[in-house]
N, C-alpha and C positions, 0 to 999 in steps of 0.2 A: 313879260314874265317878271313877277316881283319876287325878290328874295325875302325869305323869312328872317325876322330879327334873330340875331344871335344871342342866346341866353348865356350870360357869363356865369361861371361856377361861383357858388357862394364862397366867400372868404372864410376859411375855417376859424372858429373862435379859438383864441389861445387857451391852452389848458392852464387852469389855476393849480400850480404844483402844490401849493399849501393844502388845497382841498383834497388832493389825492393822497399826499403823504400823511395828512391829518386824519385820514379815515380810520386808521388803527393807531393813532397817536397814543403813546403810553409814557408814564413816568417810571415804569418798572425797569426797563432795560433799553439800551441803545446798542444796536449791532451795526458795525461798519466793517469793511474789509480790514482784517487784522486787529479789530477792536471789539471787545465785549464789555460793556459797562452795565453793572447791576446796581441800580439805585445810585448811580454816579461813581461807584467804585470799579476800577479795572479788575476783571476777574482774576488776573494773574496775581494781584495783591491779596485777594481773598483766599486763594488756594493755599492751604497749609497754615493759614493764620486764623481762620474762623471755623468754628464747629458747625455741625448741621443745624442745631437749634438756633444758633446765632444767625445763620443764613436764612432760616425760616422767618425769624423776626425781622430781619432786614428787608426781605422781599415783601412781607405783609405790611410793615409799619414804616419803612423808608429810612430808618436809621438803625445802627447797631445797638443791641441791648446793653444795659448795664450788667455787671456780673450777677446781681440778684435776679434781675428779670430773666436772664438766660438760665439760671439755675432752676427757677420755678417753672419756666416753660419746658425745659428738658425733663424735669421730674414728672410733669403731667403727661408728656408724650411717652415716656418710658413706662409709666404705670398702666397705660391703656392699650398696650400693643397687642395683647392676646388674652383670651379667656377660654381656650380649649376648643376642641372640635364639636362640642355640643352647641356652641354659638352658631346660629343659622348662617351668618355671613361666612364663617370659616368652613362649616360643613358644606355649603354650596360650592365654595371654591375648590374644596377637595374633590367633590363629586365631578365638577367640571374638569378638573385636571385628569381624571381617569377616562374622560370621553374624547380624548384626542385633540382638544382645542389647544391653542398656544398658551403659554404662561401668562401673557398679558390678558387674554380672554378669561382665564381662570381667576385672576386677581380682580378683573372688572366685574365678573359674576358675583364675587363675594362683596366687593365694595358697593355694588348696586343694590344690595339688600339692606344697607344701612339707611333706614328711613326714620319716620316718626316713632315707630314702636321699638325697633331694634336699632339703637344708635342715636336717637334724638333726645334722650332724657337729659343730657348735659345742656343742650341749648334751652330746653324747656325749664330746667332748673335755673339757668342764668336769668331767664325772663322773670321767674318768681323772685329771685334775689333782688333784681332791680326794683320790683314792686315794693318789697319790704324796705329797701334802702330809701325809697321815695315816700315811705310813711304807712304802707299797708301793715296791718297787724298779722303776725304769723298765725294766730288762732283763726282769724277770719279767712285767711288763705286756705288753711287746712279744712275748714268747714265747707268751703266751696267744693273741694275735691271729694269730701265725704258725701256731700249732697249728690254728686254725680256718680258716686261709687267708683271713684277712680283713685289710682295710686298717686301719691305726691312724687313727682320725678326727682331722682337724686337720693332717694332714701329707701332703705330696706333692700334685701337681696334674696333671690330664690335659693342660693347655695350657701351663702356665708351668713352665720349669725351676726358676725361683725366683719365687714370687708377689711381684709388685711392691708389694703392700700390706703385706707382712710387716715390712720394716725400719722404715718410718715409724711404724707402730703400736707396735712394740716399743721404739723410741726414746722415744716419749712415755711408755711405762710405766717405762722406766729413769729418766727425768727425775723422774717422780712418786715412784719408790722412793728415789732419791737425796735428794729433798726431804722424805722422811718422810711423804708424803701417802698412800701405799698400802704394805702390808707387804712385797710382793715375793715372797711364797711361791709364787703361781701362776706368776710369771715364772720363778723358779728351777726349778720342776717342769717347765714347758714346755721350757725350754732343756735340761734334763737328759734329757728324753724325746727331743728332737731329736738330741742327741749320741749317745744309745744307738742310735737308728735308723741313724745314719751309720756305726756300727762295722762293719768288715768289708766295706764297700761302696766301689766306685770312684766312684760318684755318690751324694752325700748325698740325703736325703729331707727337704728343708726344710719348715718350717711354712708352712701356707697361711692364707688369710683366716679360716677357721673356727678354726684354732688360735690365731691372733693375737687375734681378738675374744674367744675363750674365755678367754684370759689376762686381757684387760681386764675382762670382765664378772665373772670370779672375783675379781680384785683389788678390784673395786668392791663386792663382797659380794652380788652377785645370785645367787639359786639357779639351778641348771643349767636347769631347765625355763623359767624366765623369760629365760634367755639365748637360748633358741630363740625365745621370743616377741619379743624385741628384734630378732633377725635377720629374722623375718617382717615386723615393722614397717618395718625398713630396706628390705628387698627389695621391699616393696609400692610404694615410691616408683618404682623402676625398672619394675615391672610396670605401674603407672599411666602412666608416660611412654611405654612401648612400645605399650600399648593405645590411647592417645590418638593416637599417630603413625599407627597403622593406620586409625583413624577418619578422620583428616585425609586419608589417602591415598585413601580411597574404594573400596578393593578389596572384592570380595565373595567370600565362601566360599573363603578360601585354606586349602588342606589342608596336610599335612606335607611334600608333594612338589610342586615347581613343575610346572605343565602343560608338555608333554604326558606327563611321566614318570608311571609307575604303579608301585605297590608290587610287589615280587617275589612269585612264587608257587611254592610247592614241594609242592603237593598232588597229588592224583591227576590224570593227564592227561585231556584231554577224552574223554568216552565217551557212548554212547547208552543211553537207558533200554530195558531188555529188556522186550518185551511178552509 
């Protein structure tokens, strides 16, 4: 009787620790027992010494901002926090808050509505500003939009003949340009686009909040997509405030129309099923 050969178990391959720990390797933060580093700074040194706008800049850019950079970023964030419950994102958050979902879900409902049409104009305007800075003629850009029968993002407003947020934001940019803190290219491009839009019109089409903040974010060197992210971050503050107000009010299941109003109907008139 012959014995079968014994199969030796395979020697396990050593785990490459660097491959495992490098799976989510990041330059943003380092977390160890008793240690939290944010972009290299111990969090205990940041607490009480940096403002929230400074912290946003640090996390996104890797360094603390200059006072001018912080002032411009904070101004843009403050200006865009809210535009009333008629804004779809805020209306949706308020409705969600009356439906028994958690506050986080209500805020997520509102923020989830910020897309290309509602919330994307700032990013789109930044992309246009970059084109003009790189040599595109404002009149040619406007002609492209008119050919498509589309609005130029960042200009005009459904409610405001002149957006009250435009002037103070642009004044801060001008101060920074005069002080040599920002280059001024985006400001010049935005004003040139605004002037070209006004040509041949009895009523001008002034810049709105999206255009003004697009100038600030472009002057600060943020990429266009991150400009949208900053708008979402800003508007989420207003969404949170409105959702919380609905929670405090105690209303239940508020729809888009106040009771007893019902949505209009334009379908087939009432009819019977034929047997």
